[in-house]
C-alpha positions in Angstrom: 1.6 10.6 14.5 1.5 11.9 18.1 5.2 11.3 18.1 8.0 11.0 15.7 11.3 10.9 16.8 15.0 9.9 15.4 15.4 6.4 17.6 18.7 4.8 18.1 21.4 3.9 15.3 23.2 5.5 12.6 24.1 2.3 10.3 22.6 0.0 8.0 21.1 -3.1 8.6 19.7 -1.6 12.1 17.4 -4.4 12.1 14.9 -1.8 14.5 12.3 -3.5 16.7 10.3 -2.5 19.5 7.2 -2.8 21.7 5.3 -0.7 24.3 4.3 -1.4 27.9 2.2 0.6 30.6 4.7 3.4 30.7 7.6 3.2 27.8 8.1 2.2 24.5 11.8 0.4 24.3 13.5 0.1 20.9 16.6 -2.1 19.9 19.0 -2.0 17.2 22.0 -3.7 16.6 24.4 -4.7 17.8 22.6 -4.2 20.3 21.4 -1.1 22.0 18.3 -0.3 23.9 16.5 2.6 24.2 14.0 3.6 26.7 11.3 6.4 25.8 8.1 7.4 27.7 4.8 8.0 25.6 6.0 11.6 24.8 8.9 10.6 22.8 11.9 11.3 25.5 14.6 9.2 26.1 14.8 7.8 29.7 17.7 5.6 29.7 20.0 3.4 27.0 21.5 0.3 27.8 23.2 -2.5 25.9 21.7 -5.9 25.5 25.0 -7.5 25.8 24.6 -6.4 29.9 22.3 -9.2 30.0 24.1 -11.7 29.1 27.4 -11.8 31.3 26.9 -15.4 32.9 26.9 -16.8 29.2 30.2 -15.5 28.4 29.0 -14.3 24.9 29.2 -11.3 22.9 25.9 -10.7 20.9 25.7 -10.7 17.1 22.5 -8.8 16.8 18.8 -9.7 15.1 16.9 -8.2 18.3 13.8 -8.5 18.6 11.2 -7.3 21.9 8.2 -7.9 23.1 5.9 -7.3 25.8 4.1 -9.7 27.4 0.7 -7.6 28.3 -1.1 -10.2 30.4 1.9 -10.5 32.3 3.1 -7.0 32.3 6.9 -8.6 31.4 9.2 -7.5 29.0 11.3 -10.0 26.8 14.5 -9.2 25.0 16.2 -11.6 22.6 18.8 -11.4 20.1 21.2 -14.7 18.7 25.2 -15.2 19.0 27.7 -17.5 17.7 27.8 -20.6 17.0 24.1 -21.6 17.6 21.7 -19.7 20.3 19.2 -18.1 21.3 19.7 -15.6 24.2 16.3 -14.6 26.1 16.2 -12.5 28.9 12.3 -11.8 30.7 12.3 -8.6 33.2 10.9 -9.6 36.9 8.7 -6.9 36.4 7.0 -3.9 34.6 10.3 -1.8 34.9 12.5 -2.0 31.8 15.6 -1.0 34.1 14.9 -3.4 36.7 16.2 -6.9 37.1 16.4 -9.9 34.2 15.8 -13.4 34.2 18.3 -14.7 31.0 18.4 -17.5 29.4 20.4 -19.3 26.5 19.2 -22.1 24.2 21.2 -24.1 22.1 20.1 -24.7 18.6 20.5 -27.1 15.7 22.6 -24.8 13.4 23.2 -20.6 13.5 19.8 -19.7 14.8 19.4 -16.9 11.1 16.6 -14.2 11.0 14.7 -15.3 14.2 11.1 -14.1 14.6 9.2 -14.3 17.9 5.6 -14.7 18.4 3.8 -14.8 21.9 1.2 -17.4 22.6 -0.3 -18.6 25.7 1.6 -21.4 26.1 4.7 -20.9 24.0 6.9 -18.4 23.1 7.4 -19.3 19.7 10.8 -18.3 17.2 11.1 -19.2 13.4 14.4 -19.5 12.1 16.2 -20.0 8.5 18.4 -23.1 9.6 17.9 -25.3 6.5 16.6 -23.5 3.7 13.9 -23.4 1.5 13.2 -27.1 1.8 12.7 -27.2 5.6 11.0 -24.5 7.8 12.0 -25.0 11.3 10.1 -23.7 14.3 11.0 -23.4 18.3 8.3 -23.8 21.0 9.8 -22.5 24.2 7.3 -22.9 27.3 6.0 -19.5 28.2 4.7 -20.4 31.9 7.8 -21.8 33.1 9.5 -18.5 31.5 8.1 -16.3 33.0 8.2 -18.1 36.6 12.0 -18.2 36.1 12.4 -21.6 36.2 16.1 -23.0 35.7 14.6 -25.5 33.3 12.6 -24.4 30.4 11.3 -27.3 27.8 11.6 -25.8 24.2 11.0 -28.1 21.3 12.4 -27.8 17.6 9.8 -28.9 14.9 10.4 -29.0 11.2 7.9 -29.0 8.3 8.1 -29.5 4.9 8.7 -25.8 2.7 9.3 -25.4 -0.5 12.1 -27.1 -2.3 11.0 -25.8 -5.8 11.6 -22.2 -5.4 15.0 -20.6 -6.4 14.6 -18.1 -3.6 17.3 -18.2 -1.4 15.7 -17.0 1.8 12.4 -18.5 2.6 11.2 -18.7 6.5 8.0 -19.2 8.4 7.2 -16.5 10.5 5.2 -16.8 14.0 1.9 -15.3 14.9 2.0 -13.1 17.6 -1.0 -13.3 20.1 -2.3 -9.7 21.9 -5.3 -8.6 23.6 -6.5 -9.9 27.2 -9.3 -12.5 25.5 -7.2 -16.1 25.1 -7.4 -17.8 21.8 -10.1 -19.9 21.1 -7.6 -22.8 20.1 -4.3 -23.5 22.1 -2.1 -24.4 19.2 0.6 -22.0 18.4 0.3 -20.6 14.7 2.9 -20.3 11.8 2.7 -19.0 8.5 4.5 -18.6 5.3 3.9 -17.8 1.7 3.5 -20.2 -1.0 3.8 -19.0 -4.7 2.0 -20.9 -7.5 5.2 -20.3 -9.7 7.0 -22.6 -7.2 5.4 -25.1 -8.3 4.3 -27.0 -4.7 0.7 -25.2 -5.3 -2.0 -24.5 -8.1 -2.9 -21.4 -7.0 -0.9 -18.6 -4.4 -1.6 -19.2 -0.9 -0.5 -18.9 2.5 0.2 -22.0 4.5 -1.1 -22.2 8.0 0.7 -24.6 10.6 -0.8 -25.1 13.8 1.2 -27.4 16.2 -0.9 -29.2 19.3 2.5 -29.4 21.7 3.3 -32.5 23.7 5.0 -31.2 25.9 6.5 -34.2 27.3 7.2 -35.9 24.0 7.9 -33.8 21.1 7.5 -36.9 19.2 4.0 -36.9 20.0 3.6 -33.2 18.4 1.4 -32.7 15.7 1.1 -30.2 13.2 -1.6 -29.4 10.8 -1.1 -27.5 7.6 -4.0 -25.6 6.0 -3.5 -23.6 2.6 -5.2 -20.3 2.7 -6.0 -19.2 -1.2 -4.8 -15.5 -2.0 -5.6 -13.0 -4.9 -2.6 -13.9 -7.3 0.6 -12.5 -5.8 4.5 -12.2 -7.8 6.8 -12.5 -4.4 9.7 -11.5 -6.2 9.1 -8.2 -7.5 12.5 -7.5 -8.3 13.9 -6.1 -11.0 17.1 -8.1 -10.9 16.3 -11.6 -12.0 19.5 -13.4 -10.5 19.2 -14.0 -6.1 20.7 -11.2 -4.4 20.1 -8.0 -2.3 19.5 -5.9 -5.3 15.9 -5.7 -5.4 14.6 -2.4 -4.5 16.4 0.8 -6.5 17.4 3.7 -5.0 18.6 7.4 -5.9 22.4 7.3 -6.6 23.1 4.1 -5.5 22.4 0.3 -6.4 19.5 -2.0 -5.3 18.8 -2.8 -1.8 17.2 -5.7 -0.5 13.7 -5.8 -0.3 13.2 -9.3 1.8 10.9 -10.8 -1.0 8.8 -14.4 -0.5 9.0 -13.7 3.2 5.9 -12.9 5.7 7.0 -9.6 7.4 7.6 -9.0 11.0 5.0 -9.5 12.7 1.4 -11.0 11.9 -0.8 -9.8 14.7 -3.5 -12.1 16.1 -6.5 -10.7 18.2 -10.0 -12.2 19.6 -13.2 -9.8 19.2 -16.7 -11.1 20.5 -17.7 -13.4 17.7 -14.6 -14.1 15.6 -10.9 -14.4 15.8 -8.4 -12.1 13.2 -4.8 -12.4 11.9 -3.3 -9.5 9.9 0.0 -9.5 8.2 1.8 -8.3 4.9 4.3 -9.1 2.7 5.1 -7.5 -1.4 4.6 -8.2 -4.7 4.7 -7.0 -8.1 1.9 -4.7 -8.0 2.0 -3.8 -11.9 1.4 -7.4 -13.3 5.2 -8.0 -14.5 6.7 -4.5 -14.5 8.5 -5.4 -10.9 7.0 -2.8 -9.3 7.1 -3.7 -5.2 3.8 -2.7 -3.5 2.6 -3.9 -0.3 0.0 -6.8 0.1 -2.0 -6.8 3.1 -3.8 -9.4 4.4 -6.4 -10.0 7.1 -7.7 -13.8 7.9 -10.7 -14.7 10.1 -12.1 -17.3 12.2 -15.9 -17.2 13.1 -16.4 -18.9 16.7 -15.3 -22.5 16.3 -14.4 -22.5 12.1 -11.6 -22.6 10.0 -9.4 -19.6 9.5 -10.4 -17.7 5.8 -9.6 -15.2 4.1 -11.7 -12.2 5.0 -10.4 -8.8 3.3 -6.9 -8.2 1.3 -5.9 -5.6 -0.5 -2.5 -4.5 -2.6 -1.2 -1.1 -1.4 -0.1 0.6 -4.4 -0.6 4.2 -5.3 0.4 4.8 -9.1 3.8 6.9 -8.2 6.3 5.0 -9.7 7.7 4.3 -5.7 8.6 1.0 -4.6 6.8 0.2 -1.5 8.7 -2.6 0.9 9.7 -3.7 4.3 6.0 -3.3 5.7 4.8 -3.7 9.4 1.0 -4.0 10.2 -1.4 -3.8 13.5 -4.5 -4.2 14.6 -6.2 -2.2 17.0 -8.6 -3.1 20.0 -11.4 -1.7 17.5 -10.3 -3.9 14.3 -8.8 -0.7 12.4 -5.1 -1.1 11.1 -2.2 0.7 10.6 0.4 -0.3 7.7 3.8 1.1 7.5 6.6 0.5 5.0 9.6 2.0 3.2 9.4 3.8 -0.5 12.2 4.3 -2.8 12.7 4.6 -6.5 15.5 5.0 -9.5 14.6 9.1 -8.5 14.2 8.6 -4.3 16.1 7.7 -1.7 14.5 5.2 0.9 11.9 7.3 3.1 9.4 6.2 5.8 5.7 6.5 4.9 2.1 5.0 6.5 -1.3 4.6 6.1 -4.2 2.7 7.6 -8.0 2.1 7.1 -10.8 2.1 9.7 -13.2 -1.3 10.7 -16.2 -0.3 8.8 -13.9 0.9 5.6 -14.8 -0.5 2.1 -12.9 -3.7 2.7 -9.4 -4.6 0.7 -9.1 -0.6 1.1 -6.5 1.6 2.7 -8.5 4.8 3.4 -5.9 7.0 5.5 -4.2 9.7 3.1 -0.8 8.7 2.7 1.2 10.2 5.3 5.3 10.9 4.7 7.2 10.1 8.4 10.5 10.5 7.1 12.1 11.6 3.6 15.3 9.5 2.5 18.4 12.0 2.5 21.1 10.1 0.8 21.8 6.6 -0.6 22.6 3.3 1.3 25.7 2.0 0.1 26.0 -1.1 2.2 26.7 -3.6 -0.6 22.5 -3.8 -0.9 21.9 -4.8 2.7 19.8 -2.4 4.0 17.1 -3.9 6.6 15.7 -7.0 7.3 12.5 -6.0 8.9 10.4 -3.1 11.1 8.1 -3.6 13.9 4.3 -1.9 14.7 3.4 -2.5 17.8 0.0 -1.9 19.5 -0.1 -0.3 23.2 -2.6 -2.2 25.2 -2.9 0.2 28.0 -5.7 2.7 26.0 -6.0 -0.7 22.9 -5.8 2.4 20.1 -1.9 3.5 19.5 0.0 1.6 17.4 4.0 1.9 17.5 6.4 1.6 15.0 10.2 1.7 14.3 12.0 1.3 11.2 15.2 2.8 9.5 15.7 4.8 6.3 18.2 6.3 4.5 19.3 9.4 6.6 22.2 12.0 5.8 
């Protein structure tokens, strides 16, 4: 790593998020501080995201997400609030300390676990509003947001989820467009896991939903679902068979939540000369029933004009008794992939590690020697709550540097 520093926050769950622009890296944590860093890791400034919402007379509830729109050169800062609102601020310029245009969008129910992705025609948001049976997505007119229009169109679309899973937490995740080349298809994409053990499919798949949005009439918006088979996976690699936060063991403490059954923040899309690619990750049982979590990482590809299909996948789980979870993955401008995650076990506090691969390495393998970013130093004693997501993003300015923020069990 070129930079490895302590970010903001000293509690749990922090829900760290971040993105990188031309000159700065922004990190946000609950509830809700934003740190502005230069690219050598020095903090330039810090502010509360609550200062952006003063006109709405609300106070943030957290779950921040930071995005950088590399085409527009603008920052997108988001969080939620009670009773049912998504708060979104768009910077007027590249300067993260400049002025912002803020919006408050009402949602059907409390928009728990909001995840955001940029697509050319929409800012896409997935939420946990209705349980496993319905997957909720919102599509906000990106051009209107960037133009600062007073009235911005938002559509809410539900698709069938999975009524058979015993999971208490099951959501879709949006695809985030990266790079200067436009996707060949303007339809935004969300994806979700579908484990064959849940009964909705005969094989383990990732379900891809593509939305043909009619901005004038939501009733005319069409959704196409494609199930893409993956190698068998067990999306609930938890020692505690009951639903709850006691999934991943840790030294000197009870189990912590591993966010099973969810595709982690945030799947990355990029278009290359002869193909399009999406990379994402989730946890799976790496030990055939012994419930040791590993990171399943996947690259989907679509050659020009063809359907999406599996290109490569792997389960990163060295045989060292460590659980690996809470991953985040990204692809650079050449097609190289970085993957970072938390580690823990009955004999280890929660730490942070990373690995990666180059474009022409053997398919399905993370070839970089695993690097210990931070070693755990203490137990998390917050009733099983550790974190909900981490965040890895590519620096569009050089097309090769990946920036990552997460949390670990510090003193």
